[in-house]
C-alpha positions in Angstrom: 62.1 25.5 42.2 61.5 25.5 46.0 62.4 28.5 48.2 65.5 26.6 49.6 66.5 25.5 46.1 66.3 29.1 44.9 68.4 30.3 47.8 71.1 27.6 47.1 71.1 28.6 43.4 71.7 32.2 44.4 74.6 31.3 46.6 76.2 29.2 43.8 75.7 32.0 41.3 77.2 34.5 43.8 80.2 32.3 44.3 80.7 31.6 40.6 80.4 35.4 39.8 83.0 36.3 42.4 85.2 33.4 41.1 85.4 35.0 37.6 85.9 38.5 38.9 88.6 37.6 41.4 90.3 35.1 39.0 91.1 38.3 37.1 91.7 40.7 40.0 93.7 38.4 42.3 95.9 37.3 39.4 96.4 41.0 38.6 97.4 41.6 42.2 99.8 38.7 42.3 101.7 39.9 39.2 101.2 43.7 39.4 104.4 44.6 41.2 106.4 42.2 39.0 104.9 43.7 35.8 105.3 47.3 37.1 109.0 46.6 37.9 109.5 45.7 34.2 107.7 49.0 33.2 109.5 51.4 35.4 112.3 52.0 32.9 109.6 53.5 30.6 107.4 56.6 31.0 105.3 54.6 33.6 106.2 55.4 37.2 103.9 53.6 39.6 104.1 51.1 42.4 101.9 48.0 42.8 102.2 48.2 46.6 101.2 51.9 46.5 98.2 51.1 44.2 97.0 48.4 46.5 97.4 50.6 49.5 95.3 53.3 47.8 92.6 50.6 46.9 92.3 49.3 50.5 92.5 52.8 52.0 89.7 54.1 49.8 87.8 50.8 50.4 88.0 51.2 54.1 86.6 54.8 54.0 83.9 53.9 51.5 82.6 51.1 53.8 81.1 53.9 55.9 78.7 54.7 53.1 78.4 51.5 51.2 75.4 50.2 53.2 73.5 53.3 52.3 74.4 52.9 48.6 73.3 49.2 48.7 70.1 50.3 50.4 69.2 52.7 47.6 70.0 50.6 44.5 69.8 47.0 45.9 72.5 44.4 46.2 72.2 42.9 42.7 72.7 46.2 40.8 75.4 47.2 43.3 77.4 44.1 42.4 77.0 44.6 38.7 78.2 48.2 38.7 81.1 47.3 41.1 82.1 44.5 38.8 82.4 46.9 35.9 84.9 49.0 37.9 87.0 45.9 38.6 87.2 45.2 34.9 88.2 48.8 34.3 91.1 48.6 36.8 92.5 45.4 35.1 92.1 46.9 31.7 94.5 49.8 32.7 97.4 47.3 32.5 96.8 46.7 28.8 98.2 50.2 28.1 99.5 51.5 31.4 99.6 55.2 32.3 100.5 56.4 35.7 97.6 58.8 36.1 95.1 56.1 34.9 96.6 53.5 37.2 96.2 55.5 40.3 92.7 56.9 39.3 91.5 53.4 38.7 92.9 52.4 42.1 90.7 55.0 43.8 87.6 53.9 41.8 88.0 50.2 42.5 88.4 51.0 46.2 84.9 52.5 46.2 83.5 49.7 44.0 85.1 47.0 46.3 83.3 48.5 49.4 80.0 48.3 47.6 80.6 44.9 46.2 81.5 43.2 49.5 78.7 44.9 51.4 76.2 43.7 48.8 77.8 40.2 48.9 77.3 40.0 52.6 73.8 41.1 52.3 73.0 38.6 49.5 74.7 35.8 51.5 72.6 36.5 54.6 69.3 37.0 52.7 69.8 33.5 51.2 70.7 31.8 54.5 69.3 31.1 57.9 70.8 30.0 61.2 71.0 26.4 60.0 72.5 27.1 56.5 74.8 30.1 57.1 77.8 27.8 57.8 77.2 25.7 54.7 76.5 28.7 52.5 79.6 30.5 53.7 81.7 27.5 52.9 80.1 27.1 49.4 80.7 30.7 48.6 84.3 30.7 49.9 85.3 27.5 48.1 83.8 28.8 44.8 85.5 32.2 45.3 88.9 30.6 45.9 88.8 28.7 42.6 89.8 32.1 41.3 93.3 31.5 42.6 93.6 28.3 40.6 92.6 29.4 37.1 94.3 32.8 36.7 97.5 31.7 38.3 97.6 28.5 36.2 97.5 30.6 33.1 100.3 32.9 34.4 102.4 29.8 35.3 102.1 28.3 31.9 102.4 31.6 29.9 105.4 32.9 31.8 107.3 29.6 32.3 111.0 30.1 31.7 110.8 33.9 31.4 112.9 36.3 33.4 111.5 39.4 31.7 107.9 40.2 30.9 107.5 41.7 27.4 104.9 44.2 26.2 103.2 41.4 24.2 103.1 39.1 27.2 101.6 41.8 29.4 98.9 42.7 26.9 97.9 39.2 26.2 97.5 38.4 29.9 95.5 41.5 30.8 93.2 41.4 27.9 92.3 37.8 28.9 91.8 38.9 32.6 89.6 41.8 31.6 87.3 39.6 29.6 87.1 37.1 32.5 86.1 39.9 34.9 83.4 41.0 32.6 81.9 37.5 32.4 81.7 37.4 36.2 79.9 40.8 36.2 77.3 39.6 33.7 76.6 36.5 35.8 75.2 38.7 38.7 72.1 39.2 36.6 71.2 35.5 37.2 70.7 36.0 40.9 67.0 35.6 41.7 65.3 38.1 44.1 63.7 36.8 47.3 60.1 37.8 47.8 60.4 38.6 51.5 63.8 40.3 51.8 64.6 43.4 53.8 66.6 46.2 52.5 70.0 46.6 54.0 69.8 48.4 57.4 66.1 47.8 57.8 64.6 46.5 61.1 61.0 46.0 62.2 60.6 49.6 63.5 62.2 51.0 60.3 59.8 49.0 58.1 56.8 50.4 60.1 58.0 54.0 59.4 58.9 53.4 55.8 56.1 51.2 54.8 56.3 49.6 51.3 56.9 52.7 49.3 59.9 52.8 47.0 59.9 56.5 46.6 63.2 58.4 46.5 62.4 59.9 49.9 62.0 56.5 51.5 65.1 55.2 49.8 67.1 58.0 51.4 65.5 57.2 54.8 66.7 53.6 54.4 70.1 54.8 53.5 70.3 57.0 56.6 69.0 54.2 58.7 71.7 51.9 57.3 74.4 54.5 58.0 73.3 54.9 61.6 73.1 51.2 62.1 76.7 50.9 60.8 77.9 53.4 63.4 75.9 51.7 66.2 77.2 48.3 65.4 80.8 49.5 65.2 80.8 50.1 69.0 79.2 46.9 70.2 81.4 44.6 72.2 81.2 41.7 69.8 82.1 43.8 66.7 85.0 45.4 68.5 86.4 42.0 69.5 85.9 40.6 66.0 87.7 43.6 64.6 91.0 42.3 66.0 90.5 39.0 64.1 89.4 40.9 61.0 92.5 43.1 61.2 94.6 40.0 61.1 92.9 38.7 57.9 93.6 42.1 56.3 97.3 41.8 57.1 97.4 38.2 55.8 95.4 39.2 52.7 98.1 41.7 51.8 100.9 39.2 52.4 99.6 36.3 50.4 98.0 38.3 47.6 100.8 40.7 46.9 103.9 40.5 49.0 104.7 36.7 49.0 104.4 36.4 45.2 106.8 39.4 44.9 109.2 37.7 47.3 109.2 34.5 45.2 109.7 36.4 41.9 112.7 38.2 43.4 114.7 35.2 44.5 117.4 34.8 41.8 118.4 31.3 43.1 115.1 30.0 41.7 116.6 30.6 38.3 114.5 30.9 35.2 111.5 29.7 37.0 111.2 32.6 39.4 108.5 34.5 37.5 106.4 31.4 36.6 106.6 30.3 40.3 104.5 33.4 41.2 101.6 31.8 39.3 102.3 28.4 40.8 102.3 29.9 44.3 98.9 31.4 43.6 97.6 28.0 42.6 98.8 26.4 45.8 97.2 29.2 47.8 94.0 28.6 46.0 94.2 24.8 46.7 94.5 25.6 50.4 91.6 28.1 50.3 89.3 25.6 48.5 90.2 22.7 50.7 89.5 24.8 53.8 86.2 26.2 52.4 85.1 22.6 51.6 86.0 21.0 54.8 85.0 23.8 57.2 82.0 25.0 55.3 80.3 22.2 53.4 81.0 19.7 56.2 80.1 22.1 59.0 76.9 20.1 60.0 79.1 17.2 61.2 80.9 19.4 63.7 79.5 19.8 67.2 82.2 21.9 68.7 81.6 25.2 67.0 84.0 27.6 65.2 86.8 27.9 67.7 88.7 24.6 66.7 88.7 25.8 63.0 90.2 29.2 64.0 92.8 27.4 66.2 93.8 25.2 63.3 94.1 28.3 61.1 96.5 30.2 63.4 98.6 27.1 64.0 98.9 26.5 60.2 99.8 30.2 59.7 102.4 30.2 62.4 104.1 27.1 60.7 104.0 28.9 57.4 105.5 32.1 58.8 108.3 30.1 60.5 109.2 28.3 57.2 109.0 31.5 55.2 111.4 33.2 57.6 113.9 30.4 57.1 113.4 30.0 53.4 113.1 33.5 52.0 115.8 36.3 51.9 115.0 39.1 54.2 115.1 41.8 51.5 112.9 39.9 49.1 109.8 42.1 49.5 111.7 45.3 48.5 114.3 43.8 46.1 115.1 45.8 42.9 114.3 44.7 39.4 117.5 42.6 39.3 116.2 40.5 42.2 118.2 39.4 45.3 121.0 36.9 45.6 120.8 36.8 49.4 120.1 33.6 51.3 118.1 33.3 54.6 118.8 30.4 57.0 118.6 27.8 54.3 119.1 27.7 50.5 115.8 28.8 49.0 113.7 25.8 48.2 110.9 25.9 45.7 109.2 23.0 47.4 109.1 24.8 50.8 107.9 28.0 49.1 105.0 26.1 47.5 104.2 24.3 50.8 104.0 27.7 52.5 101.7 29.0 49.8 99.3 26.1 50.5 99.5 26.7 54.3 98.8 30.4 53.8 95.6 29.6 51.8 94.4 26.9 54.2 94.9 29.1 57.3 93.2 32.1 55.6 90.1 30.0 54.7 89.9 28.9 58.4 89.6 32.5 59.5 87.4 33.8 56.7 84.8 31.1 56.6 84.3 31.3 60.4 84.1 35.1 60.3 81.5 35.0 57.5 79.6 32.4 59.5 79.6 34.2 62.9 78.8 37.6 61.3 75.8 36.0 59.5 74.7 34.4 62.7 75.1 37.4 65.0 73.8 40.1 62.6 71.2 38.3 60.5 68.9 41.3 60.7 71.7 43.9 60.0 73.8 42.0 57.5 74.8 44.9 55.2 76.1 47.2 58.0 77.9 44.3 59.7 79.7 43.1 56.6 80.5 46.8 55.8 82.3 47.1 59.1 84.1 43.8 58.5 85.4 45.0 55.2 86.2 48.4 56.6 88.5 47.0 59.3 90.0 44.4 56.9 90.6 46.9 54.2 92.2 49.6 56.4 94.6 47.0 57.8 95.4 45.7 54.3 96.1 49.3 53.2 98.5 49.9 56.1 100.2 46.6 55.3 100.6 47.4 51.6 102.1 50.8 52.6 104.7 49.4 55.0 105.5 46.6 52.5 107.4 49.2 50.5 109.8 49.6 53.4 109.8 46.7 55.9 112.1 43.7 55.6 110.4 40.3 55.6 111.1 39.5 59.2 109.3 42.5 60.5 106.2 41.8 58.3 106.1 38.3 59.7 106.4 39.5 63.3 103.5 41.9 62.9 101.3 39.1 61.6 102.3 36.8 64.4 101.4 39.3 67.1 98.1 40.5 65.6 97.1 36.9 64.8 97.7 35.7 68.4 95.4 38.4 69.8 92.9 38.0 67.0 92.4 34.3 67.8 91.8 35.1 71.5 89.2 37.8 70.7 87.4 35.4 68.3 87.2 32.7 70.9 85.6 35.2 73.3 82.9 36.1 70.8 82.2 32.5 69.9 81.8 31.5 73.5 79.2 34.2 73.8 77.4 32.9 70.7 77.4 29.4 72.1 75.9 30.7 75.3 73.2 32.6 73.4 72.3 29.4 71.5 72.1 27.4 74.7 69.8 30.1 76.3 67.5 29.7 73.3 67.5 25.9 73.6 69.2 25.5 70.2 71.6 22.8 69.3 75.2 24.1 69.0 76.0 21.9 66.1 77.1 24.1 63.2 80.4 25.9 62.7 
């Protein structure tokens, strides 16, 4: 197999592995609060929102050290170990205990930081300036198939049910744990590149470290990766992109946890309210996959760069937020186990709810494919630190959003996303114009997203 063929194979395996792991994890996130609500009349006393807040809070802090860990053990082994912790978290729901639930939340936060840092490093190692847009799209589209499969199962298994029994819960989470383990094993199929740099390396570092793989040199690479992360954090481009990244963290919280909870709490949806959580996840996945395919795989046909895609993303999201505001009761995110009988500005419509799910996924793919692309382009030599900063900002904002989701009414959550999204779009435009100018100065053709 040629070098390019091997790189494309690695990208596909990377995407498929993430698809399996996040088929399990995202499905778990969508139904966690609903399942926990049914458990809270037992000895279990936990909150899905609080758990996700812990996960993303620990994830954000762990991103400061994740480049160093990836530098020591390598991206492939990092992803394998991280995948095991994802499986452990999901398995906790088979026989829930409050202490195990929150302990697993801390562990998966650390694992997620390492997993996504290693993913960014692997993506960049197997891409170049001409293929980063395509590869970002392939990875994102494959990853988002995870929203289809897991949620389709939930939709079919829970159709017509208003209460989730112990048997229903165990069946779902045993299946999700096995799916996560399959994705973890697939990481072993990724083929190593012969001329790859360790995360955080640059030319001067390589001269100092040489080719030795001794423990001392691994520690030096880890320190170099940590220093590089701190340095990159304060560059103009990274600070501007952090606003855009913050918005993706808020949206991630909303569509992966809050919106499904809102749908499941609307009593006017009748006996379908719980199964609609799975159907909503499917429509989010369709939007994500469509966006990844159009704006990633077909990126070579665009000659206007990343900005039009991000503009489309924010417009699609604003339409979705407007419709959700009119369709969903204001107290839906924090409704009790009995649900809510309130009505917003229209009688709740299942069709409008599913349309909004699709728009949330499509808009999210617009932002994330372009962020992956521009980070891979701007920081091709420092991919692990750059992607660690990206996940740090995204995760800390997701953690904050999960925390306030316990208390804020729907209208305030939507308003926060509108404000941050508006400024995040402007800051992305600023960085992209700078990237276009850099390409022009090098005499390159500004033809890929």
